[in-house]
N, CA, C and O atoms as a GROMACS GRO file, in nm:
protein
  336
    1MET      N    1   0.082  -0.120   0.000
    1MET     CA    2   0.000   0.000   0.000
    1MET      C    3   0.087   0.126   0.000
    1MET      O    4   0.057   0.223  -0.069
    2ASP      N    5   0.195   0.122   0.079
    2ASP     CA    6   0.284   0.237   0.085
    2ASP      C    7   0.349   0.265  -0.050
    2ASP      O    8   0.371   0.380  -0.087
    3GLN      N    9   0.379   0.157  -0.124
    3GLN     CA   10   0.440   0.175  -0.256
    3GLN      C   11   0.344   0.243  -0.352
    3GLN      O   12   0.385   0.326  -0.433
    4LEU      N   13   0.217   0.208  -0.345
    4LEU     CA   14   0.118   0.272  -0.432
    4LEU      C   15   0.104   0.420  -0.399
    4LEU      O   16   0.090   0.503  -0.489
    5ILE      N   17   0.109   0.453  -0.273
    5ILE     CA   18   0.101   0.593  -0.232
    5ILE      C   19   0.225   0.668  -0.278
    5ILE      O   20   0.216   0.783  -0.322
    6ALA      N   21   0.342   0.604  -0.269
    6ALA     CA   22   0.466   0.668  -0.316
    6ALA      C   23   0.461   0.692  -0.467
    6ALA      O   24   0.504   0.797  -0.514
    7ILE      N   25   0.409   0.595  -0.542
    7ILE     CA   26   0.395   0.612  -0.686
    7ILE      C   27   0.300   0.727  -0.716
    7ILE      O   28   0.326   0.809  -0.804
    8ALA      N   29   0.190   0.733  -0.644
    8ALA     CA   30   0.094   0.841  -0.664
    8ALA      C   31   0.157   0.977  -0.630
    8ALA      O   32   0.133   1.075  -0.701
    9PHE      N   33   0.235   0.982  -0.524
    9PHE     CA   34   0.301   1.106  -0.484
    9PHE      C   35   0.398   1.154  -0.592
    9PHE      O   36   0.399   1.271  -0.628
   10ILE      N   37   0.480   1.063  -0.643
   10ILE     CA   38   0.576   1.099  -0.747
   10ILE      C   39   0.503   1.140  -0.875
   10ILE      O   40   0.541   1.237  -0.940
   11ALA      N   41   0.398   1.067  -0.910
   11ALA     CA   42   0.322   1.099  -1.031
   11ALA      C   43   0.256   1.237  -1.019
   11ALA      O   44   0.258   1.315  -1.114
   12LEU      N   45   0.199   1.266  -0.904
   12LEU     CA   46   0.138   1.398  -0.885
   12LEU      C   47   0.241   1.510  -0.889
   12LEU      O   48   0.215   1.617  -0.943
   13LEU      N   49   0.357   1.486  -0.831
   13LEU     CA   50   0.463   1.586  -0.835
   13LEU      C   51   0.506   1.614  -0.978
   13LEU      O   52   0.521   1.729  -1.018
   14VAL      N   53   0.527   1.508  -1.055
   14VAL     CA   54   0.565   1.526  -1.196
   14VAL      C   55   0.453   1.596  -1.272
   14VAL      O   56   0.480   1.683  -1.354
   15PHE      N   57   0.328   1.558  -1.247
   15PHE     CA   58   0.215   1.621  -1.314
   15PHE      C   59   0.210   1.771  -1.286
   15PHE      O   60   0.196   1.850  -1.379
   16PHE      N   61   0.223   1.809  -1.161
   16PHE     CA   62   0.216   1.950  -1.127
   16PHE      C   63   0.334   2.029  -1.184
   16PHE      O   64   0.317   2.143  -1.228
   17VAL      N   65   0.451   1.968  -1.184
   17VAL     CA   66   0.568   2.037  -1.237
   17VAL      C   67   0.555   2.058  -1.388
   17VAL      O   68   0.590   2.165  -1.439
   18VAL      N   69   0.504   1.957  -1.459
   18VAL     CA   70   0.497   1.966  -1.605
   18VAL      C   71   0.373   2.041  -1.651
   18VAL      O   72   0.384   2.129  -1.737
   19LYS      N   73   0.257   2.010  -1.598
   19LYS     CA   74   0.132   2.062  -1.652
   19LYS      C   75   0.090   2.197  -1.595
   19LYS      O   76   0.034   2.280  -1.667
   20VAL      N   77   0.116   2.220  -1.470
   20VAL     CA   78   0.073   2.345  -1.409
   20VAL      C   79   0.167   2.455  -1.455
   20VAL      O   80   0.289   2.440  -1.449
   21GLY      N   81   0.111   2.564  -1.499
   21GLY     CA   82   0.191   2.671  -1.556
   21GLY      C   83   0.259   2.759  -1.452
   21GLY      O   84   0.334   2.850  -1.488
   22SER      N   85   0.234   2.734  -1.326
   22SER     CA   86   0.289   2.820  -1.222
   22SER      C   87   0.440   2.802  -1.212
   22SER      O   88   0.492   2.690  -1.212
   23ILE      N   89   0.508   2.911  -1.204
   23ILE     CA   90   0.653   2.909  -1.192
   23ILE      C   91   0.694   2.851  -1.057
   23ILE      O   92   0.803   2.793  -1.045
   24LEU      N   93   0.609   2.865  -0.955
   24LEU     CA   94   0.642   2.811  -0.822
   24LEU      C   95   0.650   2.659  -0.824
   24LEU      O   96   0.738   2.602  -0.760
   25TRP      N   97   0.559   2.593  -0.897
   25TRP     CA   98   0.564   2.448  -0.906
   25TRP      C   99   0.687   2.402  -0.982
   25TRP      O  100   0.747   2.300  -0.948
   26ARG      N  101   0.724   2.476  -1.084
   26ARG     CA  102   0.844   2.438  -1.160
   26ARG      C  103   0.968   2.455  -1.074
   26ARG      O  104   1.059   2.372  -1.078
   27ILE      N  105   0.973   2.561  -0.996
   27ILE     CA  106   1.086   2.582  -0.906
   27ILE      C  107   1.088   2.472  -0.800
   27ILE      O  108   1.195   2.420  -0.768
   28ALA      N  109   0.971   2.435  -0.747
   28ALA     CA  110   0.964   2.327  -0.648
   28ALA      C  111   1.013   2.196  -0.708
   28ALA      O  112   1.083   2.120  -0.641
   29GLY      N  113   0.976   2.168  -0.832
   29GLY     CA  114   1.021   2.046  -0.897
   29GLY      C  115   1.171   2.043  -0.918
   29GLY      O  116   1.235   1.940  -0.897
   30VAL      N  117   1.227   2.156  -0.959
   30VAL     CA  118   1.372   2.164  -0.978
   30VAL      C  119   1.444   2.150  -0.845
   30VAL      O  120   1.547   2.082  -0.836
   31LEU      N  121   1.391   2.212  -0.741
   31LEU     CA  122   1.452   2.199  -0.608
   31LEU      C  123   1.445   2.056  -0.557
   31LEU      O  124   1.540   2.007  -0.495
   32PHE      N  125   1.334   1.987  -0.583
   32PHE     CA  126   1.321   1.847  -0.543
   32PHE      C  127   1.423   1.762  -0.617
   32PHE      O  128   1.485   1.674  -0.558
   33LEU      N  129   1.440   1.786  -0.747
   33LEU     CA  130   1.539   1.713  -0.825
   33LEU      C  131   1.680   1.739  -0.773
   33LEU      O  132   1.760   1.646  -0.762
   34LEU      N  133   1.711   1.864  -0.742
   34LEU     CA  134   1.842   1.897  -0.686
   34LEU      C  135   1.863   1.831  -0.550
   34LEU      O  136   1.974   1.789  -0.519
   35PHE      N  137   1.758   1.822  -0.470
   35PHE     CA  138   1.767   1.754  -0.341
   35PHE      C  139   1.798   1.606  -0.359
   35PHE      O  140   1.882   1.550  -0.288
   36ILE      N  141   1.731   1.542  -0.455
   36ILE     CA  142   1.757   1.400  -0.482
   36ILE      C  143   1.901   1.381  -0.529
   36ILE      O  144   1.968   1.288  -0.485
   37ILE      N  145   1.947   1.469  -0.618
   37ILE     CA  146   2.085   1.459  -0.666
   37ILE      C  147   2.183   1.480  -0.551
   37ILE      O  148   2.283   1.408  -0.541
   38TYR      N  149   2.156   1.576  -0.464
   38TYR     CA  150   2.244   1.602  -0.350
   38TYR      C  151   2.250   1.482  -0.256
   38TYR      O  152   2.357   1.448  -0.205
   39MET      N  153   2.136   1.418  -0.233
   39MET     CA  154   2.132   1.305  -0.140
   39MET      C  155   2.209   1.185  -0.195
   39MET      O  156   2.268   1.109  -0.118
   40TYR      N  157   2.210   1.167  -0.326
   40TYR     CA  158   2.271   1.049  -0.386
   40TYR      C  159   2.397   1.081  -0.464
   40TYR      O  160   2.440   1.000  -0.546
   41LYS      N  161   2.458   1.197  -0.441
   41LYS     CA  162   2.573   1.236  -0.521
   41LYS      C  163   2.692   1.143  -0.500
   41LYS      O  164   2.764   1.115  -0.596
   42ASP      N  165   2.715   1.094  -0.379
   42ASP     CA  166   2.828   1.004  -0.355
   42ASP      C  167   2.811   0.873  -0.431
   42ASP      O  168   2.906   0.821  -0.488
   43GLN      N  169   2.689   0.820  -0.430
   43GLN     CA  170   2.663   0.697  -0.504
   43GLN      C  171   2.679   0.718  -0.653
   43GLN      O  172   2.733   0.632  -0.723
   44VAL      N  173   2.634   0.831  -0.703
   44VAL     CA  174   2.645   0.860  -0.846
   44VAL      C  175   2.792   0.874  -0.886
   44VAL      O  176   2.833   0.821  -0.988
   45ILE      N  177   2.869   0.946  -0.806
   45ILE     CA  178   3.011   0.964  -0.836
   45ILE      C  179   3.083   0.830  -0.836
   45ILE      O  180   3.165   0.804  -0.924
   46THR      N  181   3.054   0.744  -0.738
   46THR     CA  182   3.116   0.612  -0.732
   46THR      C  183   3.080   0.529  -0.854
   46THR      O  184   3.166   0.463  -0.912
   47GLN      N  185   2.953   0.531  -0.893
   47GLN     CA  186   2.910   0.453  -1.009
   47GLN      C  187   2.976   0.504  -1.137
   47GLN      O  188   3.015   0.424  -1.222
   48VAL      N  189   2.988   0.635  -1.153
   48VAL     CA  190   3.051   0.690  -1.273
   48VAL      C  191   3.199   0.653  -1.277
   48VAL      O  192   3.250   0.617  -1.383
   49GLN      N  193   3.267   0.660  -1.164
   49GLN     CA  194   3.408   0.623  -1.161
   49GLN      C  195   3.427   0.475  -1.192
   49GLN      O  196   3.520   0.439  -1.264
   50ASN      N  197   3.341   0.390  -1.139
   50ASN     CA  198   3.350   0.247  -1.169
   50ASN      C  199   3.322   0.220  -1.316
   50ASN      O  200   3.387   0.134  -1.376
   51PHE      N  201   3.228   0.292  -1.375
   51PHE     CA  202   3.196   0.271  -1.516
   51PHE      C  203   3.310   0.319  -1.605
   51PHE      O  204   3.341   0.255  -1.706
   52ILE      N  205   3.374   0.430  -1.569
   52ILE     CA  206   3.487   0.478  -1.649
   52ILE      C  207   3.603   0.380  -1.641
   52ILE      O  208   3.671   0.356  -1.741
   53ALA      N  209   3.627   0.323  -1.523
   53ALA     CA  210   3.736   0.227  -1.508
   53ALA      C  211   3.708   0.097  -1.583
   53ALA      O  212   3.799   0.038  -1.640
   54ASP      N  213   3.583   0.052  -1.583
   54ASP     CA  214   3.546  -0.074  -1.649
   54ASP      C  215   3.408  -0.057  -1.712
   54ASP      O  216   3.308  -0.085  -1.648
   55PRO      N  217   3.402  -0.012  -1.839
   55PRO     CA  218   3.271   0.011  -1.902
   55PRO      C  219   3.196  -0.119  -1.929
   55PRO      O  220   3.228  -0.193  -2.021
   56ASN      N  221   3.096  -0.144  -1.846
   56ASN     CA  222   3.014  -0.264  -1.858
   56ASN      C  223   2.869  -0.217  -1.867
   56ASN      O  224   2.809  -0.180  -1.766
   57PHE      N  225   2.813  -0.220  -1.988
   57PHE     CA  226   2.679  -0.164  -2.007
   57PHE      C  227   2.571  -0.247  -1.939
   57PHE      O  228   2.469  -0.192  -1.896
   58GLY      N  229   2.590  -0.379  -1.928
   58GLY     CA  230   2.494  -0.461  -1.855
   58GLY      C  231   2.495  -0.427  -1.707
   58GLY      O  232   2.389  -0.418  -1.644
   59GLY      N  233   2.613  -0.409  -1.653
   59GLY     CA  234   2.625  -0.368  -1.513
   59GLY      C  235   2.573  -0.228  -1.489
   59GLY      O  236   2.518  -0.198  -1.383
   60LEU      N  237   2.591  -0.143  -1.590
   60LEU     CA  238   2.538  -0.006  -1.579
   60LEU      C  239   2.387  -0.008  -1.567
   60LEU      O  240   2.330   0.063  -1.484
   61TRP      N  241   2.322  -0.088  -1.651
   61TRP     CA  242   2.176  -0.098  -1.645
   61TRP      C  243   2.132  -0.151  -1.509
   61TRP      O  244   2.034  -0.102  -1.452
   62GLN      N  245   2.202  -0.250  -1.456
   62GLN     CA  246   2.169  -0.306  -1.325
   62GLN      C  247   2.187  -0.200  -1.216
   62GLN      O  248   2.105  -0.189  -1.125
   63SER      N  249   2.295  -0.123  -1.224
   63SER     CA  250   2.320  -0.018  -1.125
   63SER      C  251   2.214   0.091  -1.130
   63SER      O  252   2.166   0.137  -1.026
   64VAL      N  253   2.176   0.132  -1.251
   64VAL     CA  254   2.075   0.236  -1.265
   64VAL      C  255   1.941   0.187  -1.212
   64VAL      O  256   1.871   0.261  -1.142
   65SER      N  257   1.905   0.063  -1.246
   65SER     CA  258   1.776   0.011  -1.198
   65SER      C  259   1.777  -0.006  -1.046
   65SER      O  260   1.675   0.020  -0.982
   66SER      N  261   1.888  -0.050  -0.988
   66SER     CA  262   1.893  -0.063  -0.842
   66SER      C  263   1.891   0.075  -0.776
   66SER      O  264   1.834   0.090  -0.668
   67PHE      N  265   1.953   0.175  -0.839
   67PHE     CA  266   1.951   0.311  -0.786
   67PHE      C  267   1.808   0.363  -0.777
   67PHE      O  268   1.766   0.416  -0.674
   68PHE      N  269   1.732   0.348  -0.887
   68PHE     CA  270   1.595   0.396  -0.886
   68PHE      C  271   1.507   0.310  -0.796
   68PHE      O  272   1.409   0.360  -0.740
   69GLY      N  273   1.539   0.181  -0.782
   69GLY     CA  274   1.466   0.097  -0.688
   69GLY      C  275   1.487   0.143  -0.545
   69GLY      O  276   1.393   0.149  -0.466
   70ASP      N  277   1.614   0.175  -0.511
   70ASP     CA  278   1.644   0.227  -0.377
   70ASP      C  279   1.577   0.361  -0.354
   70ASP      O  280   1.525   0.388  -0.245
   71LEU      N  281   1.578   0.445  -0.456
   71LEU     CA  282   1.512   0.575  -0.445
   71LEU      C  283   1.363   0.557  -0.419
   71LEU      O  284   1.304   0.626  -0.336
   72PHE      N  285   1.302   0.464  -0.492
   72PHE     CA  286   1.160   0.437  -0.473
   72PHE      C  287   1.132   0.386  -0.332
   72PHE      O  288   1.034   0.426  -0.269
   73ASP      N  289   1.219   0.296  -0.281
   73ASP     CA  290   1.202   0.245  -0.145
   73ASP      C  291   1.213   0.357  -0.042
   73ASP      O  292   1.139   0.358   0.056
   74LYS      N  293   1.306   0.450  -0.064
   74LYS     CA  294   1.319   0.562   0.030
   74LYS      C  295   1.195   0.651   0.028
   74LYS      O  296   1.148   0.695   0.133
   75VAL      N  297   1.142   0.678  -0.091
   75VAL     CA  298   1.021   0.761  -0.101
   75VAL      C  299   0.904   0.688  -0.037
   75VAL      O  300   0.823   0.750   0.032
   76ALA      N  301   0.893   0.557  -0.060
   76ALA     CA  302   0.785   0.480   0.001
   76ALA      C  303   0.797   0.481   0.153
   76ALA      O  304   0.697   0.493   0.223
   77GLY      N  305   0.920   0.470   0.205
   77GLY     CA  306   0.940   0.478   0.349
   77GLY      C  307   0.905   0.614   0.406
   77GLY      O  308   0.846   0.624   0.513
   78PHE      N  309   0.941   0.719   0.333
   78PHE     CA  310   0.908   0.854   0.376
   78PHE      C  311   0.758   0.875   0.380
   78PHE      O  312   0.704   0.932   0.475
   79VAL      N  313   0.690   0.828   0.276
   79VAL     CA  314   0.544   0.844   0.270
   79VAL      C  315   0.478   0.765   0.381
   79VAL      O  316   0.383   0.814   0.443
   80SER      N  317   0.526   0.643   0.408
   80SER     CA  318   0.465   0.564   0.516
   80SER      C  319   0.489   0.630   0.651
   80SER      O  320   0.404   0.622   0.740
   81THR      N  321   0.606   0.694   0.669
   81THR     CA  322   0.634   0.765   0.794
   81THR      C  323   0.542   0.885   0.809
   81THR      O  324   0.493   0.913   0.919
   82VAL      N  325   0.519   0.956   0.701
   82VAL     CA  326   0.432   1.074   0.706
   82VAL      C  327   0.288   1.032   0.735
   82VAL      O  328   0.218   1.101   0.810
   83ILE      N  329   0.245   0.920   0.678
   83ILE     CA  330   0.107   0.873   0.698
   83ILE      C  331   0.085   0.831   0.843
   83ILE      O  332  -0.022   0.856   0.899
   84GLU      N  333   0.184   0.768   0.903
   84GLU     CA  334   0.169   0.722   1.042
   84GLU      C  335   0.173   0.839   1.132
   84GLU      O  336   0.162   0.824   1.253
   0.00000   0.00000   0.00000
């Protein structure tokens, strides 16, 4: 149930950022994206360095999918914490 709520939260955020013409929503979306990048910058830097040292496109796909899976789990955990 928490995962469905997290998906709905992310979908609504993307919807408001893209469809709503308000500059405030676009700024909020960019700030949220910058926050996500800031939180995961160490992991991204490590993955990029590993890929440059040994370019493995299959491993890259696995790393990207696990990164977004972890991100989704964190958002689902945050949403479940807020709901409780």
